[in-house]
N, C-alpha and C positions, 0 to 999 in steps of 0.2 A: 490498366488500372486507373480507376477514377481518382480524382483529386481528393475526395473524402476518404477513400480507402488508403491512399498514400499518407494522408495526415494521420490517420489512426495508427498505421504501421509505424511511422516515424516516432510517434508519441509512445506506443507500445514498446518499441526498442529502448527509447530513453527511460521509460518507466522501469523496464527490466534492469537496466544498467544501474539506476538509482536504488532499486531494491537490492541488487547485489552489493552495492557500496553502503547500504543502509543509510542513505542520504534522505532523511525524513522530510526535510524542507522541500527538496526537489520532487519527492513523491507526492506531496500535497499540491504543489503547483501542477505537476504533470497529471494528477488525477482530475483536476479541474479542466485542463486543456482536453483530456480524453473525453470527458463528459460533453464538452462543447463540440468536439469533432464527431462523436457518435450522434448527437442531436442533429448536427448538420447533415450527416450521412442519411439519417431517417427522412429528411426532407428533400433529398437530392433524387431526381428521377433516374432510375436505372433500367437498362434493357436486360441485364443479367446480374442478379444479385448474388451469385455464387462467390465472387471475390470478397464482397462485403461479409457474406456469411463466414467465410474462412477467417477473415480478419477479426471479426467479432468473437469467433470461437477461440482464436489465439488470445485475444484480450481477456476472455473469460478464464482461461487457464492461468493467465498471469495474475489476475485478480484473486483467484483461489490461493495461489502461492503467497500473494501479499497478505491476505487475511490470515494465513497460517503463521506467517512471520510476525505479524502485529500481535497475534495471540500469544506467541512465544515470548515476545518482548514484554507484553503486558504482564504475563505470568512471572517473568523474571523480575520486573519492577515490584510486583506485589510481594514476592518472596524477599526481596531486599528490604522493603518497608517493614515487613514482619520481623526480620533480623535486627533492624535498627530499633524498633519498638521494644523488643526483648532486651537488647543491650541497654537501652534507656532505663527500662524497669529495673534491670540488675544493678545499674549505677545508682538508682535511688535507694535501693535496699542497702547497698554498701555504704552510702552516705548516712543512712539512717542508724546503722550500727558502727560506723567507722568513727 
């Protein structure tokens, strides 16, 4: 396994752990690291690119999971904002007539 593939695999594993723990700060940091490792791997000469291909495919699967989780989180936050706004409007009506 090349050094570039090893770095991608280590970072992918750490990113998966951070996703499972919903550690968004670690995810942001690891995402940047991952991009750097992928960029370095693209510039590294390889005799056989099958390891790199498998590693990048695994990374792609993880990023799909990450996007799904971020979408769920964003939707949850949006729903919470809507509830807060409705409560705030209800409180204003109560104050108006109270």
